N, C-alpha and C positions, 0 to 999 in steps of 0.2 A: 381747780373750779372756784374755790375761796377768790381770786380775782376776779372773776365774774359776779360775784357777791358783794364785792367792794364797792358800797355806798357813792364813790368818786367815778369808776368806773362806770356805773349804771346810767349814772347822770350825765356822762362824756359821752356814753352810746343815746339817752334820750335827745341831747345838742343832737346830735347827727341826724336822728328822726326827725327831729323837730325842724333841721333844715333842709331836708329831703323833702319832705311834705309840705316845704314854702310856707310855714306858719312865719304868723310877724313877730314872735318870741327873739329878742333882742334885751344882750347886756350893754347898758349905755358905755359909751367910752370911756368915761373917767373914771368910772364905777374900774371897767375890765382892766385899765391902770394900775387902780388902786390895788387891785387883788395880787397884780404880779409882782408889785413893789414888796408887797406886806410876807406872799410865798417866800420871795429871795432874801428878805432879812429875817425871816424867822429859818430859812436854812443857811443861810451867814451864821446867825447867834449860837444852833445847834452846832456848828461847826465848830464853832471858837472855844464852846464851853465845853466839847469830847477833844479839845486837844490841849486846853486847859488843864486836864482830867491825865491827859494821855504824854503830855510831851512832843519833842520832836524826836523821830530816832531814824536810824537808817532804812529801815523798813518806809519809813513816810518819806523821805527821799527816792527810794525804788518806785514807789505807786508814782510819784508826783512825775518823774522822770518819763517812765512810762506812756502816761495819760500825753506827754508833749512829743513824744516818739511817734504813738497813734495820731495824732492829731496833724503829723507833718506824713506818713505814710500815707494815709488814707486819700487823701487829696491828690498827692503825687500818682497811685495808683490809679485810683479815679479818671485822672483828664486823662493818661496813657489808655486807655481803656475805650472812652467815650470818643477823642478824637475821632478814631476811622469812621465813624459812623455818624457822628454829628458833626455840625460849624465848631472850629476851634474854639471859638467862643464863647458857642451854649455849653461846648464839654467842659471849659475851667470856670464858667458857674456852677454847671451841676455837679462838679468835683468838689469847690467850696462849699456850697449847700452841704454837700453831703460828708464834706470833711470837718465841719464845723460839728456844734452839738445843739441841743433843744433841751433847755433849764426846763419845761415844763416838765420833759419824760424824766428826767433826772429826778426830779422834786418828786413824782408821783412813784418812781422806782423806790425811794428811799421811804416813803409811805407805806406800801406794798413790802418791805424790808424789816422795817418797824412793826409793821402786823402780825409778820410771822418767826420775829424776835432773832431776827439774822443781825447780828453786829455791825457795823464798818465803823472805818474810820474819819471823825471830824475832818482832817484834809482832804478827803473827800470832795467838798465844796472847792478849795482851791484848785484842785485838780481840773473840776468844771471849768472854771475861770479861766486857768490857763490854756485850754483845750479849744477856745472860741476862735483867738485870733492868728494861729499859723495857716489854716486853710486861707483864709483871707489876705495873708500877705502872700501865698504863691498863688493863688488869683491873679493879684494885682500884678507879679513877674510874669505870669505866663500871657495874660493879655497885654501886656509893653513890649513883650514879645514875638506876640502873632501880630498887632498892628506893623513890627517894627518889621517882617518879612511881607506882610502885605502891601504898605505904603512906603517904606524906606525909611520911615522917620517914626516918632512915638507921638502920633498926634494931642494925643492926651495923657501927660504926665501925671500920676499919681505918687505921691512920697508916702513911702513905707513910716516913715516916722510918723507922721502924720494919721495913717492910717491905725497904727500902733496906740498913739496918743488919745484917737475915739473911741477906741477900742475899748483898754483898759480907763479911761472917763468915760463912757455911757451911763446915765443914769443910773440902773438896771445893775451893772457890773460892778459899779464904784460901790453901789450900796450893800452888794455879796460881799465885793473885801470890808468893807468898815463895818458891816455887822459881824465879819467873822473875827477881826481886832478886837471888837468891843466885847465877844464871848469870850474871847481868849484873854483879855487883859481880866475883865472883872469875876471872872470864872463860877463859883458854887454860888456865891451870894452874889451873883449878876442871873444865875439859872433861877434861884430862887424866886429872885425878883418879878421876871420877865414869862415864865412860867403860864402864867393864865391867860397872856396874850402871844407867845411863841409857840406853846404846845397845844394848851385847850380848845384854842380858836382854830388850831391847822387845816384838823381832816376837814371841818366844815365847810371854809373857805375854799380849800381847795378842791372839794365838789364844785360847789359854784362856778370856778375856774376853770375848773372841764366842761360845765354846763356849757360856759361861751365856747371853748376851744371846738367843741363838739357842732358849735352851731357855726362856725367859721370853717371847721374842716368840712361840711357840707356845702358851702358857699365855693369851696375851691373845686369841688367836684368836677364843675362845669369845665374848669379852664385847661383840661387836659383833653378837649375834642379836637382830634385831629392832630393832636400829637406821633414822633414817632414812635415805633413800635419799642424802640432802645429804650425809649423813656419809661414806658411802666415796667418793662423788664430790670431796669435796672432799681427803678422803686419800688420793684417786691424783691427781688437778688441780694442787691448791694445790701444792704442791714444785715441780714443773719450770716453772708461772707466776711461783715466787718467785726461783727460778735465773735465770731469765732476765732477769728483773727487775734482778736483781745483776747479771747480765751486761752489761745496757744502763748501768748506771752507771758501771764498770769501766772501758768503753771510752772513755766519755767523759772520766774523767777520768785515764786513761791507767796504769792500776792494773797493776801487771808478770801475769803470765801465771799464775805461781804462788798469788797473794793472790788474783787474780780466781778460779781454781778454788775456794780455800779459802770465800772470802765468798758466791760462788753454793752451794758443799755447808751454808756454815751457814743462809744464807736458805731453803733447801729441807729444813733438820731441822728437827725439833719435839720439844720436850722431855718427858721422860718420869720426869724425876728433881726437877727443881728447882722446878718452875712446880705441879706437882702436890700437894708439900708445903705448898705456901702454899694453893693453893686448897681443898686442903682446908679448913683451917679459916678464910681470907677467903670463899669460897664455899661453906656446905656444902649448900646450893640444890641443886647442879652434881651428877649421881653421876657420880664419876668414873670409872665404865667406860666412858662416852661419850667421852672426850676420850684416856684412857691407851688403849685398845682403839684408838683411830682412829693415834695416836701409835707405839705399841707393836708391835700387828699387823701394818700396813698401813706408813705412811709409811719407819718404822725400815729395815724389809728391804729396803724397796724400795729407798733410799737406797744401803744398801751393799752389796746387788748389781747394783742396775744405775744406781743414780743417779750413783754415782763416777768411772766408765768413759764413760757418756755423756757427761755433763758436763766431765768431763776432754775428752773428744776433741771436742765444741762449742768449748770454750774454744779450743783449738788452733786449729779451722780457722776462727773468726772472728779471732782474735788473728795 
């Protein structure tokens, strides 16, 4: 219940309401972009400060390895399920969307954990960054294979190296990793200096950003009209399945509670920024309305409103 009384979540729900009633309320795009960059920078700094305090341990290596493993497993399984009901190119695009992650879902989850006093490792910011690219690479490989089977040639060749370069040099991704490094190097002194910026302002700006995300989610709801039923089933069903797969691995590997919850939410989330930006050019055959509508109109609100408290409760109970 406390999650529903969190101002950030309430502003998100209010944004959906304002969008559904077709209010002219909107957040200018430059401000929205600033808020996104601020949240990534604050998250990276927080992770870096925590890493400076804890140091690198074998347990951190296990968590990062599991994050990469989930980022590879989820899109492969998703594609092999969806290709029997959808066009293979659509299946590959959706698998990439749900195999990658939502940074906003991750950031909102860290805020929820902070409010509940549940600790988590600073390295989880790096885990989030590492989970973004594998699904994109897998989708490009699948797309090339599909074109080869259909046309006897790869009509649009996409370099995997180029995709990886774009993923890790993307402004937001680079800012996250750079902030993580700054926090790691500056340590406790840096933490004291940056606290008014990266901690005191965080809750308010997150609430403002989630208001904008609620407005965007509401606008994308109309994109799902007339789409196959499997798209709706996957949007609702895949996130909890992915979360429980992550929970199972976390229990086997003795991952701490806070890190487990974050990995569950990362596995359950779906990308609506990085993956669509790449797929628009790499897979132009696919209508973005399908995977964008699924991710933004269904899965993102589902995770923010219900997923965070539900997966947190399940992880506490199981562990």
